[in-house]
DRENVOTOR-263089 format. One record per residue: residue in one letter; x, y, z of N, C-alpha, C, O in turn. Coordinates in steps of 0.02 Angstrom, whole numbers, padded with zeros to 5 digits, always signed. Example, Ala and Ser with C-alpha at 12.3 -4.5 7.8 and 13.67 -1.06 7.14 Angstrom:
! residues 2
A+00660-00284+00390+00615-00225+00390+00660-00165+00390+00712-00166+00423;S+00642-00112+00354+00684-00053+00357+00645+00002+00394+00670+00057+00402;
! end
This chain:
! residues 332
M+00876+01202+00071+00830+01155+00055+00842+01098+00009+00859+01106-00050;S+00830+01032+00042+00845+00995-00024+00789+00941-00041+00761+00912+00005;I+00775+00927-00101+00715+00880-00123+00736+00823-00161+00792+00821-00187;K+00695+00779-00165+00701+00720-00201+00681+00717-00284+00704+00674-00322;L+00639+00767-00304+00619+00776-00353+00610+00838-00389+00571+00875-00359;L+00633+00860-00441+00633+00932-00471+00590+00924-00538+00618+00896-00586;V+00536+00942-00545+00512+00952-00623+00527+01009-00649+00505+01062-00627;L+00565+01002-00699+00574+01067-00755+00532+01076-00802+00545+01043-00852;R+00486+01109-00805+00453+01137-00871+00493+01177-00918+00497+01239-00919;V+00527+01131-00960+00574+01172-00993+00557+01214-01055+00596+01248-01089;T+00501+01206-01061+00466+01256-01120+00386+01245-01107+00359+01194-01085;Q+00358+01304-01126+00285+01315-01134+00271+01298-01212+00211+01305-01224;R+00301+01282-01257+00279+01282-01320+00278+01199-01336+00313+01154-01310;C+00230+01196-01383+00211+01114-01411+00209+01117-01468+00205+01171-01497;N+00210+01054-01504+00207+01054-01579+00128+01024-01581+00098+01028-01635;L+00098+00996-01527+00033+00971-01534-00005+01022-01509+00018+01073-01484;N-00082+01003-01519-00129+01040-01502-00197+01004-01454-00257+01011-01461;C-00164+00970-01412-00222+00910-01381-00268+00953-01338-00261+00997-01296;D-00328+00915-01372-00382+00950-01338-00400+00965-01255-00440+01007-01236;Y-00362+00921-01211-00371+00921-01145-00307+00958-01120-00298+00961-01059;C-00259+00987-01166-00181+01003-01124-00196+01041-01058-00235+01088-01053;Y-00151+01009-01000-00150+01054-00938-00115+01114-00933-00124+01158-00892;A-00070+01111-00983-00011+01172-00984-00018+01209-01046+00033+01229-01075;S-00076+01219-01070-00090+01272-01128-00102+01335-01120-00118+01374-01166;E-00094+01351-01054-00111+01436-01031-00033+01449-01016+00008+01407-01000;G-00021+01536-01027+00047+01562-00996+00075+01564-01070+00053+01537-01121;P+00135+01607-01060+00177+01635-01122+00217+01562-01149+00241+01519-01112;K+00217+01562-01213+00260+01508-01257+00332+01529-01262+00359+01554-01311;V+00365+01512-01195+00441+01533-01195+00458+01461-01174+00423+01417-01148;H+00541+01463-01197+00577+01406-01167+00613+01429-01096+00615+01488-01077;M+00638+01377-01064+00669+01394-00993+00726+01405-01011+00748+01378-01062;T+00765+01448-00972+00838+01467-00990+00893+01413-00956+00871+01376-00911;Q+00944+01410-00970+00993+01371-00920+00998+01395-00873+01005+01356-00825;G+00998+01475-00857+01019+01513-00789+00949+01494-00739+00958+01491-00678;V+00901+01487-00758+00841+01470-00716+00860+01393-00710+00880+01374-00655;A+00858+01356-00754+00868+01275-00727+00928+01265-00678+00924+01228-00629;I+00985+01302-00693+01049+01280-00648+01032+01313-00587+01041+01274-00539;S+01011+01374-00569+00984+01394-00510+00937+01354-00460+00946+01351-00400;A+00884+01322-00498+00847+01279-00472+00871+01210-00449+00842+01176-00407;I+00936+01190-00487+00964+01135-00457+01020+01151-00396+01034+01109-00353;E+01043+01199-00398+01088+01235-00353+01050+01240-00297+01061+01207-00247;R+01003+01283-00302+00959+01301-00236+00929+01234-00207+00941+01236-00146;F+00903+01188-00220+00861+01142-00212+00899+01076-00194+00867+01028-00174;S+00965+01072-00202+01003+01006-00194+01079+01022-00195+01102+01075-00216;R+01110+00975-00173+01181+00973-00144+01223+00931-00178+01201+00875-00189;P+01294+00948-00204+01328+00892-00250+01345+00834-00202+01372+00840-00147;G+01326+00781-00231+01330+00710-00201+01259+00683-00182+01250+00622-00177;E+01217+00722-00174+01162+00686-00175+01115+00676-00231+01114+00711-00281;V+01074+00623-00220+01039+00600-00278+00971+00644-00297+00923+00645-00259;L+00972+00672-00349+00904+00714-00376+00872+00678-00439+00904+00665-00490;K+00816+00667-00431+00775+00655-00490+00754+00715-00515+00725+00758-00482;I+00771+00719-00593+00742+00779-00629+00706+00754-00672+00722+00703-00701;Q+00633+00795-00688+00596+00763-00734+00576+00829-00782+00555+00883-00762;F+00586+00810-00845+00584+00872-00887+00513+00855-00928+00496+00802-00955;T+00480+00913-00924+00410+00914-00954+00397+00986-00988+00441+01029-00992;G+00335+00992-01010+00328+01056-01047+00256+01080-01047+00230+01088-00992;G+00223+01091-01099+00258+01085-01164+00278+01023-01184+00270+00975-01146;E+00311+01015-01254+00345+00971-01277+00431+00980-01262+00472+01008-01299;P+00442+00951-01203+00520+00957-01191+00566+00951-01240+00610+00993-01246;L+00559+00905-01275+00613+00898-01332+00619+00946-01369+00662+00944-01413;L+00582+01001-01362+00584+01070-01408+00632+01117-01383+00644+01171-01410;N+00665+01091-01322+00716+01131-01285+00776+01079-01273+00812+01087-01225;M+00785+01037-01309+00841+00975-01307+00908+01002-01282+00941+00971-01240;P+00932+01074-01314+00993+01087-01304+00986+01098-01211+01033+01076-01178;L+00957+01114-01192+00945+01131-01113+00948+01061-01087+00996+01049-01050;I+00912+01021-01098+00921+00948-01074+00985+00927-01077+01006+00895-01029;E+01023+00937-01125+01091+00921-01142+01138+00949-01102+01189+00923-01079;A+01111+01025-01093+01169+01064-01045+01161+01042-00971+01211+01047-00936;I+01109+01019-00947+01109+00999-00882+01134+00920-00870+01166+00903-00821;Y+01119+00888-00907+01169+00832-00928+01237+00849-00902+01262+00833-00848;I+01258+00877-00942+01339+00904-00926+01356+00926-00881+01408+00908-00853;Y+01304+00989-00851+01313+01018-00782+01320+00968-00742+01376+00962-00718;G+01274+00923-00726+01281+00854-00679+01344+00819-00678+01363+00796-00624;I+01377+00813-00728+01449+00790-00725+01492+00819-00705+01532+00797-00665;E+01492+00891-00736+01549+00932-00697+01544+00954-00631+01589+00980-00599;T+01495+00945-00617+01483+00957-00535+01470+00901-00497+01439+00911-00445;K+01485+00847-00510+01486+00786-00478+01419+00782-00448+01416+00755-00393;R+01364+00804-00474+01293+00790-00447+01262+00718-00488+01265+00705-00548;Q+01236+00680-00437+01196+00622-00453+01130+00637-00477+01083+00622-00441;L+01120+00666-00537+01066+00673-00569+01019+00617-00610+01042+00597-00664;L+00973+00598-00594+00936+00540-00628+00884+00573-00673+00834+00602-00650;L+00896+00568-00731+00849+00632-00788+00794+00571-00825+00804+00511-00839;S+00737+00612-00833+00700+00583-00849+00657+00629-00897+00656+00689-00884;V+00618+00601-00960+00584+00659-00991+00508+00628-01012+00500+00572-01036;Q+00460+00670-01000+00397+00650-01028+00376+00679-01090+00366+00740-01090;T+00365+00642-01151+00369+00682-01214+00305+00650-01236+00278+00601-01209;N+00277+00695-01306+00216+00681-01336+00240+00618-01399+00201+00588-01436;G+00319+00609-01397+00335+00566-01445+00345+00561-01509+00366+00510-01536;T+00326+00624-01544+00324+00650-01604+00404+00665-01628+00419+00661-01688;L+00439+00677-01592+00503+00708-01622+00560+00672-01583+00609+00700-01556;L+00545+00603-01584+00595+00551-01557+00619+00509-01620+00604+00451-01636;S+00665+00562-01655+00698+00541-01700+00755+00489-01680+00768+00480-01621;K+00793+00453-01735+00844+00411-01711+00902+00451-01675+00929+00434-01622;E+00918+00512-01715+00973+00553-01673+00936+00577-01610+00976+00582-01563;I+00890+00588-01597+00863+00618-01532+00875+00544-01473+00908+00544-01421;C+00843+00499-01496+00847+00428-01464+00922+00410-01430+00935+00396-01372;Q+00961+00415-01482+01046+00406-01468+01054+00444-01417+01081+00422-01366;K+01033+00506-01422+01060+00563-01382+01038+00553-01302+01072+00565-01252;L+00976+00530-01306+00946+00522-01234+00983+00457-01206+01001+00454-01148;K+00993+00411-01248+01028+00349-01229+01095+00358-01195+01112+00323-01147;Q+01136+00411-01227+01198+00423-01207+01198+00473-01145+01250+00484-01113;M+01133+00504-01129+01139+00534-01065+01099+00490-01006+01093+00512-00949;R+01075+00428-01027+01038+00382-00984+00979+00414-00950+00968+00413-00889;V+00939+00446-00998+00873+00486-00975+00814+00423-00982+00810+00385-01031;S+00779+00421-00935+00718+00387-00936+00659+00413-00984+00647+00474-00986;I+00632+00379-01014+00582+00395-01065+00515+00385-01036+00502+00332-01007;G+00471+00434-01042+00390+00420-01030+00360+00452-01094+00374+00510-01108;V+00317+00412-01135+00287+00438-01204+00203+00430-01181+00175+00381-01157;S+00175+00499-01198+00109+00495-01208+00070+00471-01245+00083+00492-01301;L+00016+00429-01244-00014+00399-01304-00075+00372-01277-00073+00347-01221;D-00137+00374-01314-00197+00379-01290-00230+00309-01314-00273+00274-01287;G-00201+00302-01363-00230+00233-01397-00219+00238-01470-00179+00280-01492;I-00255+00193-01512-00253+00182-01580-00311+00212-01620-00366+00197-01598;G-00311+00245-01668-00353+00272-01703-00389+00321-01657-00363+00362-01619;K-00462+00307-01671-00515+00357-01631-00493+00376-01555-00492+00434-01533;A-00479+00324-01524-00440+00329-01451-00381+00385-01440-00369+00416-01388;N-00349+00390-01498-00289+00438-01481-00315+00517-01531-00276+00562-01547;R-00381+00515-01545-00408+00576-01591-00395+00648-01559-00382+00699-01592;L-00402+00644-01486-00385+00715-01444-00302+00743-01444-00286+00801-01433;R-00264+00698-01457-00200+00716-01478-00165+00715-01548-00132+00669-01573;T-00185+00789-01581-00182+00804-01640-00131+00859-01650-00132+00905-01609;Y-00087+00862-01698-00060+00936-01718-00120+01001-01738-00180+00988-01749;P-00095+01060-01741-00135+01114-01738-00176+01113-01799-00232+01139-01798;D-00153+01085-01851-00203+01076-01902-00241+01025-01914-00257+01014-01973;G-00263+00983-01861-00304+00933-01861-00267+00876-01864-00291+00833-01828;K-00209+00855-01899-00176+00797-01927-00156+00752-01860-00117+00771-01816;S-00199+00675-01863-00165+00634-01804-00087+00618-01797-00047+00601-01841;S-00078+00628-01731-00010+00628-01714+00010+00548-01715+00070+00535-01722;F-00040+00493-01707-00013+00426-01688+00028+00405-01733+00070+00376-01699;E+00045+00401-01789+00088+00378-01841+00156+00395-01826+00202+00354-01824;D+00164+00466-01815+00230+00503-01796+00246+00469-01719+00306+00464-01703;V+00204+00452-01680+00227+00440-01613+00247+00355-01626+00297+00334-01598;L+00218+00324-01655+00222+00256-01663+00299+00238-01697+00330+00186-01684;E+00327+00299-01752+00383+00298-01769+00418+00319-01721+00469+00284-01718;G+00417+00368-01671+00451+00380-01616+00474+00313-01564+00528+00301-01538;L+00410+00275-01562+00425+00218-01510+00459+00160-01537+00475+00116-01498;Q+00472+00155-01598+00509+00112-01635+00577+00130-01651+00621+00090-01664;N+00584+00199-01650+00658+00219-01640+00690+00216-01570+00751+00216-01569;L+00656+00214-01510+00681+00202-01458+00700+00120-01460+00752+00095-01438;R+00650+00089-01489+00665+00020-01484+00738-00005-01524+00781-00043-01502;T+00736+00024-01582+00795+00016-01621+00866+00033-01604+00915+00007-01630;V+00864+00096-01541+00923+00106-01507+00914+00080-01442+00947+00106-01397;G+00876+00035-01429+00892-00006-01375+00859+00029-01307+00878+00012-01250;I+00814+00074-01318+00768+00120-01239+00719+00091-01222+00670+00101-01258;K+00711+00052-01170+00635+00042-01149+00598+00096-01121+00627+00146-01098;C+00545+00091-01122+00513+00162-01095+00430+00146-01065+00400+00092-01070;N+00407+00201-01037+00337+00181-01016+00291+00233-01055+00317+00281-01083;L+00220+00223-01058+00163+00240-01093+00133+00284-01026+00137+00263-00968;T+00107+00337-01042+00046+00380-01007-00018+00385-01050-00012+00410-01106;T-00071+00366-01031-00122+00369-01061-00179+00414-01029-00202+00392-00976;V-00198+00459-01046-00258+00513-01020-00321+00472-01033-00338+00461-01091;V-00356+00449-00983-00415+00425-00988-00476+00461-01001-00499+00488-00950;T-00507+00470-01050-00564+00513-01065-00630+00462-01091-00624+00402-01098;C-00683+00495-01101-00738+00458-01128-00720+00433-01199-00753+00386-01223;D-00671+00462-01233-00640+00442-01300-00610+00358-01304-00617+00314-01347;N-00582+00359-01253-00543+00301-01253-00548+00246-01198-00513+00195-01199;V-00595+00259-01149-00613+00221-01099-00632+00140-01117-00628+00090-01081;H-00652+00147-01178-00670+00067-01200-00614+00023-01233-00618-00037-01247;S-00565+00063-01244-00504+00006-01274-00439+00030-01253-00393+00046-01292;L-00436+00031-01176-00390+00032-01140-00339-00014-01136-00280-00005-01122;D-00379-00081-01153-00336-00147-01168-00289-00144-01224-00241-00183-01226;Q-00302-00091-01278-00277-00101-01334-00212-00075-01324-00167-00098-01358;I-00198-00018-01269-00126+00006-01252-00087-00058-01221-00027-00062-01232;L-00115-00102-01189-00060-00165-01170-00050-00203-01234+00006-00225-01242;Q-00090-00214-01278-00102-00257-01349-00033-00222-01367+00021-00251-01358;L-00037-00157-01392+00016-00127-01427+00072-00133-01395+00114-00165-01426;S+00095-00108-01326+00133-00122-01284+00176-00184-01290+00236-00182-01303;A+00141-00239-01280+00155-00288-01284+00179-00318-01360+00218-00365-01354;Y+00163-00301-01427+00181-00311-01492+00254-00276-01507+00301-00298-01540;L+00246-00210-01469+00307-00171-01478+00365-00205-01444+00420-00214-01472;G+00351-00226-01380+00400-00271-01345+00458-00225-01303+00507-00252-01277;H+00448-00161-01299+00501-00128-01261+00476-00084-01212+00511-00050-01174;I+00405-00085-01211+00360-00043-01159+00360-00079-01091+00327-00130-01081;H+00403-00044-01038+00391-00083-00981+00317-00085-00949+00290-00137-00931;G+00286-00013-00943+00225-00026-00931+00182+00045-00943+00206+00088-00980;V+00130+00053-00916+00067+00098-00937+00046+00129-00869+00030+00096-00819;S+00048+00189-00873+00011+00241-00813-00055+00271-00840-00054+00299-00894;L-00103+00266-00811-00160+00296-00808-00176+00363-00784-00169+00370-00724;D-00195+00414-00818-00193+00487-00793-00271+00511-00801-00281+00534-00857;F-00318+00511-00765-00392+00521-00778-00391+00597-00794-00357+00639-00764;F-00433+00609-00848-00436+00682-00865-00454+00724-00820-00502+00705-00786;R-00428+00788-00804-00456+00837-00767-00477+00899-00808-00437+00916-00851;P-00516+00925-00802-00543+00990-00838-00498+01058-00818-00520+01108-00791;L-00437+01047-00837-00391+01103-00826-00355+01123-00890-00344+01079-00932;G-00333+01196-00902-00299+01215-00947-00353+01220-01024-00407+01249-01015;R-00342+01200-01076-00370+01186-01132-00426+01148-01126-00474+01162-01162;G-00432+01101-01087-00485+01062-01060-00539+01068-01012-00579+01026-00991;K-00527+01154-00994-00571+01170-00942-00634+01164-00955-00673+01145-00911;H-00652+01177-01013-00727+01177-01007-00757+01120-01072-00809+01125-01104;K-00711+01074-01078-00715+01003-01096-00762+00956-01067-00750+00947-01007;N-00813+00920-01090-00832+00861-01056-00807+00802-01086-00832+00772-01134;L-00749+00788-01051-00709+00723-01086-00709+00669-01024-00678+00616-01023;T-00748+00691-00980-00749+00640-00914-00778+00574-00929-00838+00571-00940;A-00742+00520-00929-00783+00443-00929-00830+00429-00878-00809+00438-00821;N-00895+00408-00885-00938+00395-00846-00920+00334-00800-00877+00295-00821;Q-00951+00320-00731-00926+00281-00695-00929+00198-00722-00883+00157-00717;L-00998+00187-00754-01006+00122-00786-00959+00101-00841-00939+00043-00851;D-00943+00156-00877-00880+00137-00936-00823+00135-00907-00780+00097-00928;L-00811+00170-00861-00735+00165-00824-00724+00093-00803-00674+00061-00819;E-00776+00068-00762-00779+00014-00737-00766-00041-00783-00719-00081-00782;A-00816-00036-00825-00789-00085-00884-00726-00094-00913-00696-00147-00921;G-00703-00015-00933-00633+00001-00968-00591-00031-00930-00550-00066-00960;I-00587-00029-00859-00538-00055-00805-00537-00133-00815-00484-00163-00824;D-00601-00163-00812-00602-00234-00814-00562-00249-00878-00513-00285-00873;K-00578-00224-00937-00539-00266-01000-00473-00253-00975-00439-00302-00962;L-00448-00196-00965-00375-00180-00961-00338-00232-00902-00281-00254-00910;I-00377-00246-00846-00340-00297-00805-00348-00356-00847-00296-00387-00857;N-00404-00381-00876-00403-00440-00905-00355-00456-00957-00326-00509-00966;Q-00351-00399-00992-00288-00405-01041-00225-00424-01016-00189-00470-01035;Y-00215-00373-00961-00146-00373-00917-00133-00458-00899-00075-00479-00901;D-00192-00507-00882-00187-00558-00850-00177-00606-00905-00145-00657-00895;E-00209-00587-00978-00194-00629-01026-00115-00628-01045-00087-00681-01061;L-00087-00578-01042-00022-00557-01069+00009-00598-01023+00038-00648-01044;R+00007-00584-00952+00034-00616-00900+00045-00702-00913+00094-00735-00898;R+00002-00716-00936+00004-00788-00932+00029-00822-00998+00031-00883-01006;L+00046-00773-01043+00075-00788-01115+00157-00761-01110+00193-00753-01159;H+00179-00746-01030+00234-00718-01032+00268-00656-01067+00325-00641-01083;K+00203-00624-01071+00224-00557-01109+00193-00498-01067+00151-00459-01090;R+00217-00494-01006+00189-00461-00942+00215-00378-00974+00273-00366-00990;V+00165-00334-00979+00167-00266-00976+00122-00241-00904+00068-00257-00880;A+00184-00189-00883+00156-00176-00816+00104-00128-00824+00109-00088-00870;I+00038-00126-00772+00010-00072-00752+00032-00031-00699+00017-00047-00642;K+00067+00021-00711+00108+00045-00659+00074+00059-00602+00108+00069-00552;A+00010+00064-00599-00021+00077-00520-00024+00014-00483-00021+00008-00422;M-00029-00026-00519-00033-00100-00506+00020-00129-00472+00017-00160-00418;E+00089-00115-00519+00156-00126-00491+00172-00090-00429+00210-00115-00387;K+00142-00028-00422+00166+00014-00354+00126-00022-00293+00149-00026-00236;M+00054-00049-00314+00025-00078-00263+00055-00142-00226+00058-00157-00167;E+00078-00180-00294+00101-00246-00281+00173-00234-00212+00179-00264-00159;R+00206-00191-00235+00267-00175-00200+00253-00166-00128+00284-00195-00084;V+00200-00122-00117+00170-00109-00055+00143-00171-00006+00155-00184+00053;I+00100-00204-00056+00079-00266-00017+00135-00322+00000+00131-00353+00053;S+00181-00332-00041+00230-00374-00043+00273-00360+00028+00291-00402+00069;S+00285-00291+00029+00344-00263+00088+00300-00260+00149+00328-00254+00204;D+00232-00264+00146+00185-00254+00207+00209-00194+00246+00213-00195+00307;I+00226-00139+00205+00256-00077+00240+00193-00019+00226+00186+00004+00169;K+00152+00000+00279+00101+00051+00274+00132+00118+00253+00173+00152+00283;R+00098+00131+00186+00119+00208+00165+00080+00258+00209+00023+00248+00230;A+00120+00316+00220+00085+00379+00252+00073+00432+00198+00041+00481+00217;V+00090+00431+00145+00079+00494+00096+00076+00452+00025+00094+00394+00016;Y+00051+00491-00019+00035+00478-00100+00098+00482-00144+00120+00445-00187;C+00117+00539-00118+00181+00572-00164+00231+00611-00124+00225+00618-00063;Y+00288+00640-00162+00331+00681-00133+00302+00745-00117+00320+00770-00063;A+00260+00777-00154+00234+00844-00145+00207+00838-00074+00220+00889-00041;Q+00177+00796-00043+00149+00805+00024+00189+00809+00082+00171+00828+00137;T+00247+00789+00065+00308+00788+00115+00366+00859+00091+00417+00867+00125;D+00354+00896+00043+00383+00950+00039+00466+00929+00010+00522+00953+00023;Q+00439+00866-00039+00499+00840-00067+00505+00849-00138+00555+00830-00170;S+00460+00876-00161+00449+00893-00240+00451+00968-00257+00440+01008-00212;L+00461+00986-00313+00450+01048-00346+00427+01047-00406+00446+00996-00435;C+00391+01086-00442+00394+01114-00511+00424+01184-00520+00420+01230-00479;I+00449+01185-00571+00490+01256-00594+00464+01269-00662+00479+01227-00704;D+00427+01322-00679+00412+01335-00739+00462+01385-00781+00507+01411-00748;P+00458+01399-00847+00517+01439-00879+00534+01502-00850+00590+01526-00853;E+00478+01532-00817+00491+01603-00783+00517+01598-00705+00522+01646-00666;G+00532+01534-00692+00558+01525-00632+00511+01515-00573+00537+01513-00517;N+00437+01509-00580+00392+01510-00524+00396+01441-00509+00409+01394-00547;L+00382+01440-00439+00389+01376-00405+00307+01348-00380+00260+01383-00361;Y+00309+01287-00386+00238+01239-00374+00261+01180-00342+00316+01154-00350;P+00218+01161-00307+00211+01078-00264+00245+01030-00325+00299+01001-00319;C+00213+01029-00371+00215+00974-00435+00186+00992-00487+00146+01039-00490;S+00204+00958-00530+00195+00975-00602+00115+00958-00599+00094+00982-00652;S+00065+00932-00569+00000+00935-00576-00031+00978-00535-00092+00975-00530;L+00003+01022-00502-00008+01081-00455+00019+01142-00478+00036+01182-00435;S+00027+01156-00535+00069+01214-00554+00031+01267-00604+00042+01278-00663;D-00014+01293-00565-00058+01342-00598-00048+01400-00540-00015+01397-00488;S-00088+01452-00568-00083+01517-00514-00098+01519-00452-00077+01559-00410;A-00143+01469-00442-00186+01456-00371-00118+01427-00326-00111+01440-00267;H-00070+01386-00366-00041+01344-00311+00038+01373-00319+00085+01333-00313;L+00046+01424-00329+00108+01458-00336+00134+01465-00260+00098+01486-00215;I+00206+01442-00249+00224+01450-00197+00293+01478-00183+00329+01466-00135;G+00303+01521-00238+00368+01557-00247+00401+01569-00306+00372+01565-00360;N+00456+01582-00301+00492+01604-00359+00575+01592-00354+00601+01608-00300;I+00610+01571-00397+00676+01554-00397+00719+01606-00382+00775+01593-00361;N+00699+01666-00391+00739+01731-00369+00716+01752-00304+00761+01779-00272;S+00656+01749-00273+00627+01767-00225+00625+01720-00156+00624+01734-00096;G+00626+01669-00186+00631+01612-00135+00564+01566-00138+00518+01573-00179;L+00570+01520-00089+00515+01470-00084+00477+01503-00010+00506+01517+00043;S+00403+01509-00025+00352+01524+00024+00320+01472+00056+00261+01463+00042;M+00349+01434+00100+00324+01370+00145+00252+01388+00160+00205+01351+00146;H+00245+01447+00190+00181+01465+00212+00115+01460+00161+00056+01453+00178;Q+00140+01465+00101+00085+01463+00054+00082+01378+00027+00056+01367-00028;R+00105+01330+00060+00095+01269+00040+00018+01255+00054-00013+01279+00102;D-00007+01216+00007-00085+01203+00020-00094+01151+00075-00064+01097+00075;A-00129+01167+00113-00148+01121+00176-00189+01054+00157-00185+01002+00190;H-00234+01063+00093-00263+01018+00073-00220+00951+00037-00245+00895+00029;L-00170+00964+00024-00114+00919+00000-00121+00862+00052-00125+00807+00024;M-00122+00858+00108-00137+00808+00166-00202+00782+00188-00209+00743+00235;Q-00251+00807+00150-00327+00788+00174-00348+00753+00123-00344+00763+00062;L-00375+00706+00158-00422+00649+00119-00492+00663+00122-00526+00696+00161;S-00510+00621+00055-00581+00646+00042-00624+00605+00105-00598+00580+00154;E-00694+00604+00088-00731+00578+00133-00738+00494+00119-00749+00450+00161;I-00728+00486+00051-00728+00408+00032-00655+00372+00049-00647+00312+00053;C-00612+00416+00056-00558+00380+00068-00527+00357+00147-00491+00310+00161;S-00558+00414+00196-00543+00403+00253-00559+00332+00299-00524+00306+00342;P-00624+00309+00274-00640+00242+00297-00608+00181+00268-00602+00128+00299;C-00586+00193+00203-00572+00140+00158-00523+00089+00184-00474+00101+00219;K-00546+00024+00158-00499-00043+00202-00432-00045+00157-00381-00070+00181;I-00433-00019+00097-00375-00026+00055-00330+00041+00055-00275+00037+00026;L-00348+00102+00084-00324+00168+00098-00230+00160+00113-00195+00208+00095;Q-00207+00117+00135-00137+00116+00137-00089+00089+00074-00028+00089+00071;Y-00134+00068+00027-00109+00046-00029-00113+00100-00097-00078+00091-00147;C-00156+00151-00091-00160+00196-00132-00152+00272-00093-00129+00320-00124;M-00164+00277-00046-00164+00349+00007-00209+00408-00030-00199+00469-00033;G-00260+00367-00054-00311+00426-00088-00302+00445-00151-00345+00477-00183;G-00243+00425-00176-00235+00447-00244-00201+00506-00271-00161+00521-00227;C-00196+00545-00316-00152+00604-00334-00210+00654-00292-00272+00647-00290;P-00165+00710-00255-00196+00763-00214-00234+00817-00260-00278+00857-00244;A-00206+00808-00316-00217+00860-00384-00286+00863-00401-00319+00915-00410;S-00310+00794-00405-00374+00772-00416-00433+00778-00367-00434+00749-00312;D-00490+00824-00393-00533+00852-00352-00588+00783-00343-00622+00762-00295;D-00580+00765-00400-00651+00686-00404-00594+00635-00391-00546+00630-00429;K-00603+00599-00339-00572+00545-00332-00614+00470-00354-00596+00414-00334;T-00664+00482-00393-00707+00415-00417-00664+00367-00465-00660+00306-00457;A-00636+00400-00510-00598+00370-00573-00540+00325-00518-00545+00264-00515;N-00498+00352-00485-00443+00328-00454-00457+00279-00402-00424+00228-00392;C-00515+00303-00366-00549+00234-00324-00574+00172-00353-00576+00121-00320;I-00595+00175-00415-00622+00121-00458-00562+00087-00462-00550+00038-00426;L-00525+00110-00504-00436+00071-00523-00411+00041-00455-00400-00018-00444;N-00405+00094-00412-00372+00046-00360-00400-00009-00314-00367-00044-00276;R-00474-00010-00322-00515-00059-00281-00506-00126-00338-00496-00182-00314;K-00511-00118-00406-00503-00171-00450-00442-00198-00447-00435-00259-00441;L-00387-00155-00450-00308-00189-00452-00307-00219-00379-00278-00273-00374;H-00335-00193-00324-00317-00235-00267-00358-00292-00253-00338-00335-00214;Q-00420-00295-00284-00453-00364-00298-00401-00411-00329-00373-00458-00301;Y-00394-00392-00386-00352-00433-00435-00287-00467-00390-00278-00528-00384;L-00245-00416-00360-00195-00446-00325-00205-00487-00271-00166-00533-00259;T-00257-00475-00236-00285-00517-00178-00304-00594-00203-00293-00645-00171;N-00339-00589-00279-00352-00649-00305-00291-00691-00318-00292-00752-00308;Q-00238-00658-00342-00182-00688-00362-00136-00712-00314-00084-00740-00331;R-00156-00700-00243-00105-00722-00185-00142-00773-00154-00117-00808-00110;R-00214-00782-00178-00242-00846-00137-00220-00908-00161-00238-00960-00133;
! end
């Protein structure tokens, strides 16, 4: 079986203690080289293109494995497109140089400035913002462009526009992705969801800031808008939201357990193990099911109901409707 995207959760360890961490449960171990290479060999063939995303925990804590996979790809003539999603605190100049040499795409998690980023702290409660900012500046110094991922909560919903302002100021941020808070892992019993009125106002501010930067020729992409714009421009109707819905992605944890994707990587969505194999009959039927609010929607083809891992579609619906309205107005 060949897939297009392999997510390797290369470690369960992390140097931060984020309040809403999705991956906070389970043994704090590193993935071994044996598990990683077994997964690559089982689910791809030499010569095929395979996207590999390194996640955690904090994946840069297991940098030797990332380097080993890069070398393995060269030695076995595999076309591995590598990316890493990091909290940004470990992006020293030395690490940044290594990532550049390996042509690794970078995604950095950052929720905002000041109070807006207060949920992303070290175990002792110290803010991580200054270290993330230094990491971003190190990426810029070595000539790496990156993307930011922002978890939207009641803490930062009013300042989403500031993420675009910071990105424009830094100058090497291609775009920003929004990941709406879900009560999983450490955040399971936390009330951090932004209410609907605040969310609508926050997204309006975000889009207005995007438009202002665009007019100043300092465009920073809103990734969901970028994706929607491609679909509108090509006039190609989408059938699915993501690779997981077509059995083209897998997530592997350090113990070799298999899941449909990184957002569905808990015990309820286990679909096998690297040693015992993949159990296709355990695939979740609901991955292809649309919610009641999505089925009759006129813009369904542009968002396909959003991430199937999200039980509450309200936030994604608000975002996509506002993005579609903005793009429609721009084309008039």
